[in-house]
N, C-alpha and C positions, 0 to 999 in steps of 0.2 A: 212500195213503189207504185201500186195501183192507185192509191190516194193522190200521189203526186201527179201521175199522168192524167188522172181524171179531173184534177183541179179541186178536189175536196179540201185539201190542206191549204189552198191558196198560196202556194210557194212563190209564184211570181209577184203577187201583191206584197207579201211580207218581205221578199228579197228587195223589191223596189223601195219599200219604206225603210228598211235597214240601210240600204245604200244611201238614201237621201239623208237620213240621220247622221250617218258616218261622214258624208260629205260636208254637212253643216258643222259638225264638230271639228273637222280638219280645217275648214275655213275660219272658224272662230279661233282656233289655236294659232293659225298663221297670222290673223289680224292682231291678236293679243301680243304675240312675239314681236311683230313689227312695231307695235305701239311701245313696247318696253324698250326696244333698241333706240327708237326715236327719242324717248324720254331720257335715256341714258346719255345720248349725244347732247341733248339740250342741257342736261344737268352739268356736263363737263364744260360746255361752251359758255355757260353762265358764270363759270369761275367757282362753282360750289364745291368742286373737288380739290380746292386749294388748301394746303395745310400751312398754317402760319405759326411760327415760333416767335415768342417775344421774350427776350432776355437782355434788357438794356445794358450796354457796355460789355457783354459777354459773347457776342456773335461776331465771327470773323467773316467779312464780306466775301473774301476769296474762297473760303471753305464753303460758304453758302452757295456761291456761284458754281462750284464744282459739283454740286448735287445734280446738276443737269445731265451729267454723264452716267448717272445711275439708271439701270433699265426701268422702263415704264414711267420715267419722269420726263415730261415734255419740256419743261423749262424751270429754271429756278433763279432766284436773285435775292438781293438784300436791299433794305431801305432803312435809312437813319434820319430822324428828324434833326434839323439844325436848330440851335438855340436862337439864331438870328433869323428874322424874317427878311423879305425882300420888298423894297418899295420901288415901284416903277414910277418914272417921271410922269407918265400919262395918268397915273392914279395916285397922286401924292397923299391922299387921306386914307388909303387902304394899304394894308400889309398883306403880302402874299406869303403863306406858309412855305418854307423851303425845306427840301429833303435832299439827301445824297442817296443815290441809287447805283447799283451795279448794272453793267450792260444787260445782264440776263433779266433784270427787273423790267426794263422797258419792253423787252420781248414778251415777258409774262403778261404785261398790260396790253399787248397788241399793238405797240408802237415800234417803228423801226427807226433807228438813229444812224445817220451816216458818219457821225463823229463820236469820239469818246467824251466830249464835253458839250455843255449846252444845257438848255432847260427844256423840260417836258412839261407843258402846261395844258390845262383843260381847254376845251372849246370855248367855254364861257369866258375864261381869262383872256384867251386869244382874241375873242371878239371885242372885249372891253379895251384891250390894248391896241387893237387894230393891227395885229401881227399875223404872219403866216409862217409855215415852216421855212427855216433858213434866214428869217428876218432877225436883225440885231436890234435890241432896244436898250435904252439907257436905264440903268438901275443903280440903286445904292443900297447897301446892306445896313440894316439898323440893328442895334443891340438891345 
């Protein structure tokens, strides 16, 4: 006790150093935790946590759609490639690959559809065709 009160053991200096080191460690841990959470959110938003099953001719779209009701599943949907492509009158020399999708698939891709029918096209195709959401365009299906 005499050494502590006389300052021989330098208690205040070592307590200050220990407190500073502990504060730095706590700050580093908080920063790392925040970074990990931000990386996890970025990972999910990028679509990297999507599970895809491929079984041509053996997946039922309605069953796949119902997986959205499972806990911790944010959305689900099904997509099927059509054998026929779509030719737009505005682009007669190009064929646009066509797919059938369930309503949940459009939600999975981050698009909202106001109707059960129609086409979901990329921004590049929309620019080439000169269309916007809700626009009708002439098309013909090719085999």
